[in-house]
C-alpha positions as CSV (number, residue, x, y, z in Angstrom):
1,M,95.9,116.0,104.2
2,L,100.5,116.3,104.3
3,V,101.4,113.4,102.8
4,V,105.3,113.6,103.4
5,D,108.3,112.0,101.4
6,L,106.4,108.7,100.4
7,Q,109.7,108.3,97.9
8,R,111.5,105.4,97.2
9,D,114.6,106.4,98.6
10,F,112.6,106.0,102.0
11,A,109.9,103.3,101.4
12,D,111.3,101.1,98.6
13,P,112.6,97.5,100.3
14,D,114.7,97.4,97.7
15,R,116.3,100.1,98.8
16,L,116.2,99.5,102.6
17,S,118.3,96.2,103.0
18,W,120.1,98.2,106.1
19,I,116.9,98.0,108.1
20,D,115.5,94.6,109.6
21,A,112.6,92.8,109.1
22,A,110.6,94.2,111.2
23,G,111.7,97.8,110.0
24,R,111.2,97.0,106.4
25,E,107.5,95.7,107.2
26,R,106.4,98.6,109.8
27,V,107.5,100.8,106.6
28,A,104.8,99.0,104.2
29,A,102.3,99.0,106.8
30,A,102.7,102.7,107.0
31,V,102.4,103.0,103.0
32,A,99.6,101.0,103.5
33,G,98.3,103.2,106.5
34,T,99.2,106.0,104.0
35,R,97.2,104.7,100.6
36,R,94.0,104.2,102.8
37,L,94.0,107.8,103.8
38,V,95.2,108.9,100.9
39,E,91.7,107.1,98.8
40,R,89.3,108.3,102.0
41,A,90.7,112.4,101.8
42,R,90.2,111.8,97.9
43,A,86.3,110.4,98.3
44,A,85.8,113.2,100.8
45,G,86.8,116.1,99.7
46,V,89.7,116.7,101.8
47,R,92.6,118.6,100.1
48,V,95.8,116.6,99.5
49,V,99.7,117.9,99.3
50,W,102.5,115.6,99.1
51,V,105.4,116.5,100.1
52,R,109.0,115.6,98.8
53,L,112.4,116.1,99.5
54,E,114.6,116.8,96.4
55,Q,118.4,117.1,97.6
56,D,120.3,120.0,95.6
57,L,124.0,119.1,95.1
58,D,125.0,122.3,93.8
59,E,123.5,124.1,97.1
60,P,124.5,120.8,99.5
61,W,122.8,120.6,103.4
62,D,125.7,121.4,105.2
63,A,125.0,121.0,108.7
64,S,123.2,117.5,107.6
65,R,126.9,116.4,106.0
66,W,128.8,117.1,108.8
67,H,126.2,115.8,111.5
68,R,126.5,112.4,109.3
69,G,130.4,112.5,109.1
70,L,130.0,113.1,105.1
71,V,131.9,116.8,105.0
72,D,134.5,115.1,103.1
73,I,133.0,113.2,100.6
74,P,134.0,114.2,97.3
75,R,130.7,115.7,95.4
76,E,130.5,112.8,92.9
77,R,130.1,110.3,95.7
78,L,127.3,112.5,97.4
79,V,124.8,110.9,95.1
80,E,125.6,107.4,96.4
81,R,124.7,108.7,100.0
82,E,122.7,111.4,99.9
83,P,118.5,110.2,99.5
84,C,116.0,111.5,97.2
85,V,119.0,113.7,95.3
86,A,116.9,115.5,92.3
87,G,116.5,113.5,89.4
88,T,117.6,110.5,90.5
89,A,115.2,106.8,90.6
90,G,115.6,107.1,94.7
91,A,113.5,110.7,94.7
92,E,110.4,108.9,93.1
93,W,107.3,108.6,94.3
94,F,106.7,104.6,95.8
95,A,103.3,103.0,95.8
96,L,101.4,105.9,95.3
97,A,101.4,109.3,93.7
98,P,99.6,112.5,93.4
99,R,96.7,113.2,90.8
100,E,97.3,116.1,88.6
101,D,95.0,118.3,90.2
102,E,96.9,117.9,93.4
103,E,99.8,120.1,94.8
104,V,103.4,119.4,95.2
105,V,105.5,121.2,97.6
106,V,109.2,120.3,97.3
107,K,111.5,121.1,100.0
108,R,115.1,120.9,101.0
109,R,115.1,120.0,104.7
110,Y,113.2,118.0,107.0
111,S,110.4,120.1,107.7
112,A,107.6,120.6,104.6
113,F,107.3,124.5,105.9
114,H,111.3,125.3,106.0
115,G,112.2,127.5,102.8
116,T,108.7,126.9,100.8
117,D,105.4,128.5,100.3
118,L,103.4,125.7,101.8
119,A,102.3,127.7,105.2
120,R,100.9,130.9,102.9
121,G,99.3,128.1,100.5
122,L,97.8,126.7,103.6
123,Y,96.3,130.2,104.5
124,S,94.9,131.7,101.7
125,G,93.2,128.1,100.9
126,G,91.5,128.3,104.2
127,T,93.0,125.7,106.2
128,S,93.1,125.8,110.0
129,W,94.0,121.8,110.4
130,V,96.7,119.4,108.7
131,V,96.4,115.9,108.9
132,V,100.3,114.4,108.5
133,C,101.1,111.0,107.5
134,G,104.4,109.5,105.3
135,L,107.8,108.8,106.6
136,T,109.6,108.9,108.6
137,A,108.1,109.8,112.4
138,D,110.9,110.9,113.8
139,C,112.5,113.2,111.4
140,C,110.9,114.6,108.4
141,V,107.1,114.1,109.7
142,D,107.9,115.3,113.0
143,A,109.8,118.2,111.7
144,T,106.5,119.2,109.4
145,S,104.3,118.6,112.2
146,R,105.8,120.8,114.7
147,D,106.5,123.8,112.3
148,A,102.6,123.1,110.8
149,F,101.6,123.6,115.0
150,Q,104.0,126.7,115.2
151,H,102.3,128.3,112.1
152,G,99.1,127.7,113.9
153,F,97.5,124.5,112.3
154,R,95.9,122.4,114.3
155,V,98.2,119.5,113.8
156,V,96.7,115.6,113.7
157,V,99.2,112.6,113.0
158,T,98.1,109.3,111.8
159,A,100.1,106.9,113.7
160,D,99.2,103.6,111.5
161,A,100.2,106.1,108.6
162,T,103.5,106.7,109.5
163,A,106.7,105.0,110.4
164,S,110.3,104.7,111.7
165,Y,113.0,102.8,111.2
166,E,113.4,101.4,114.4
167,E,110.3,100.6,116.9
168,D,111.6,102.5,119.9
169,R,112.0,105.7,117.7
170,Q,108.5,105.2,116.3
171,R,106.6,105.2,120.0
172,A,109.3,108.2,121.3
173,A,108.4,110.0,118.4
174,M,104.6,109.7,118.8
175,R,104.9,110.0,122.4
176,A,106.8,113.6,121.5
177,L,104.3,114.8,119.1
178,S,101.0,114.2,121.0
179,M,102.9,116.0,123.9
180,H,103.7,119.1,122.6
181,A,102.3,119.5,118.6
182,A,99.5,117.3,117.8
183,V,96.5,115.0,118.0
184,V,98.0,111.3,117.7
185,T,95.1,109.4,116.0
186,T,94.7,106.2,113.3
187,V,93.7,106.4,109.7
188,D,89.9,104.8,110.8
189,D,89.6,107.3,113.8
190,I,90.3,110.4,111.6
191,T,88.7,109.6,108.5
192,A,85.4,108.9,110.7
193,H,84.8,112.5,110.9
194,W,85.2,113.3,107.5
195,P,82.2,113.1,105.1
196,T,81.4,110.7,102.8
197,G,81.4,112.1,99.4
198,P,83.1,115.5,98.5
């Protein structure tokens, strides 16, 4: 199971004042769904891999800055505009966190597979399918799920353990993933297939 970007800058309502109340409620529901999924995975002995974004201002993602109109922003102001800058409070886990025996993958881009050893680690562990949850559905969950599929994994996305800040983007992401890369289901449906103990 891949838990994607459950971090303060993406999930903490105190940091999401720029989205409407319905969007914050969707995020809170996704966090609660992720909590249920993680607890059930641990109880069933399912491997849990945590994925976190850590932006490195010394190696900025110039294409992303260009896309968001931040090319001319001085470096010292980027820390205010970039999410999850390494070493800041925004990059911290939100609501739940990995146990000491669970893996953490640090990424610099949307996908957990881009520039990391995640695929190799999953292959070496004999993994053939992954369940993806976390934030956000239309960005990092989408990118991670598609890359998992293209690496040959069977992909399941739990729609009630992920969210987008806008409802139409959530629906569009789930629809596109279900057509091209993943089975989209719920926490209850996928965990019903898991053993009841390790």
